[in-house]
Every structure is written in structure tokens, then in C-alpha cells.
N, C-alpha and C positions, 0 to 999 in steps of 0.2 A: 531543421537541422537533423543531420545524422547524429546520432546518437554512438558513432562509435568513437572510442577516445584519441582525437587529433593532439591535444595537449595532455603531456604525461603528468599534468596535476589533477588530472579530471578521471575521475573516477564513476564506476556505476552501479545503482542499487536496485534492486525488484520486489517489489511487496504486493502480494494480493489482500484486499483488504474489503471485500464485498464489491459492489458497485464501484467501478474503478472512476466514475464522476466523484464521488464523493472523496476519493484518495488523492486526487492530483494537489487541490487548493491549498491542505493542510502544511505540504511541501513546499510547492511554488513559493509560498510566501518567506521562507528562510535564506539565511545568507548564505551563497555560496551554490546557491542551486542555478544550474546551468539548462537543465531546461525537463519537463516530467512529460512523457507519453505514455497515454493509454495504449494498452493492448491485450494479446493473449498469451498463454505462456502451457506449455504442461500438458497439452493434447496428444493425441495423435492423427489429428488431421493435418495436412499441408496448407497453410492458406486459409487458417476459417476463417467465416465471416460472424457480426456479431448474432447474427442469423443461427447459423452452425452450434457456437458455444450457447445462447441463450437456450437452446433446445437442450442442454444437459448431453448431448450424444459425444460431442467432439472430448471430451477430456481437458478440454483448458479453463485454467486459470484466468478471470479479468483483472490484471496486471496494471500496475502502473513502475515504469524502466526510469530513473532517476539518473543524471547526467550531475555531476558534482564536481563543483572543487574542491577536493581535499586539503586542500592549503587553508580553505576558510570554513569547512563545516566538515566534523567526524564523521564515520560511518554510525559511532554510537548514538551521536546527537539524532542521526537519522531515526534510527532504530527506537529511540524515545518516543519520537513523534508516529511512530508504526501505529507504537501500541496503546499510543492515546487515542487512536483514529478506529479499532479494531474490540472485540468481545471475543479476547483469546481461550473464551474455555466454547464455542460453540463451532462444532463440525461440522452442521448442515448447511450452513450460507452466515448471511450477515446480516443480522436485523432482518426489514419484511424483504430482503432479496434470498432466497431459499435456494439450494441445490447445489453441488459441485463446481460448478464454475464460480460461486460467490464466496466459496471459502476462504479461510484468512491461510496466508503460507509467504515464511522469508525465500527467495531463491538468492543463494549465495553463489558469487561469481570468485574467489578465493576462498584458500580453507581459511585463512586470519578473518573472514567474514563468517564462516560457518561458526568456526569459535568463538569470536566475540559475540553471533547472535545467540547461538547457545549458552553462552554466560547469563545475558541479558534476558534469558529464557527461565534460566535459575533463579536469578536475582527476582523475576517478578514474580513466580511461584512461591518462593521463601518469602516473600514481603509480606502475603499475607492479605493482598489487598482485594483478592475476588475468594469469591466461596467454593470455588470448584477447579480443579488444576488448568491451569495453561497447559493447551493441550495442540496451537499451532504449531504447524510442519513447518521444519527446516529443510528444503531440497535442494537439491543443485540447478543451478539456471539451466534452460531450454533455451529452443529457441523462441526468440521472440518476434511475434506477429503483431504491426502497428495497427491498431483499430482504425475504423473506417474515419476519415476527417473530420464528418460534423462529430465524433466524438472525441475528439480533441479539444482541451481548452474549454470543456462544454459550460462550466461554471462563468465563464468569458461570455462565450456565444449566446446561452440560452440562461441568462440568468436567472429569469423567473419560473422557468421549468426547474431548472435544476433546485433554487430554494424550496421549490413546492415539494417536490422528491425527496429532498432531505429533511425539511419538516414532517414528514408523514413516515422516514422511516425507523425512527425509534433510536439513530446515532445519536444526537444530541443530547438526549434523555440518559442513554445511554454513561454517556462519556460523564455528565455530568454528576450520576449516582456513583461511579467508581473513581473518577480525579478529582472533581471539583476545581479549585484553585489549583492545586495543584498541574493541571489542564496547561495553565498559562507559560508555565516556568519555564518550557524550552523555548516560549516566544518572548523575553523577557528583554533578551537584547534586542530586537526589529526596534524601530523607529515609529 
């Protein structure tokens, strides 16, 4: 499916949270999500490959581009899901994945998204949940390059490899430590 908005109720959100394999499923299960696509954003190389991005020389972030029905889910709720997936204090990568392509960022598509993201970041900083400041970048959206097909829906295509990679990443331990039962509050209305 093309991620261009063909329905006026559909909106786009873009998040970088380290390895994009681990960023798809937390959004994919939310009501109102049309599609979650893995890809690359923010670099200087046109049409980068996974090898280019992983080499840390293209300047791209690994991202997920989310098409969602704004009548069913809000951007605020997507931000809540995003913050629960990352270490917002780390600017050198995420968990076991180190380097600039694995940094966390919010790429806003509208001025309203920028304002909402900045407010969300301020509130998270003021909450005292983390012992260090939330430093996740909030950047304007750039050209999105879809990742290779084998990366799309990796958690479904290669569940054993996905679970193994995620289990050694340290992501779930971090989520448990800083979010605990609060993590599940965004998923309460799911069946």
C-alpha cells in the first residue's frame, strides 16, 4: 500500500526509535493504524540501502512511517506509544544498536504535530520518570525511503529471529524498569 494520504481522515506520523524491527509491532496493534512501513529518513544519500544506513555514513535514521486514521487514533496516543519504546535519554543509539542511524527522533509532518510533540516531550521531562533529561530530537519530516522488502513486517515474517534480537537488545528490560505497568495503559482498549 502507498503511504500517501488518499483518505482525508488518514494522517502520517514518522518516528525513529533505534532498530525499526522493534518499532513496528507496538504501533501495528493499535486501533486506527492503517500501515506501518520501515524505512530511512534524514540523510544526504538518495535511495539508501540498508547497508548504506547501517554503515553510519549516509546520515539516515531507521524510521517507521505510520499511516493512521485520525478519526480512530490521535497523534497524542501515537506519541505515548513512541515514548514507551525508546530510551529518550540516549543520543548515541538505542539499546544494543549504536550509531547515528539508531538515534531516536520524532519527524513532524505539520506545525501542529511539532507543537504536540514538543509539549509531549516537555511533559515527559517534567514527569520525573527518567533520571536524566529527555533529549530526543524533534525534526521536520524529510524524504522517506522505504526499507528493503525483507525488513517490512519483520516481526511477522521472521518471528524467531525478531524475538531473539529483541530479547538480547535490552529494550524490554528498559521498558519494564521505567514504565512498568504504565506501559500497558495505551493498549487498554484493545481486545
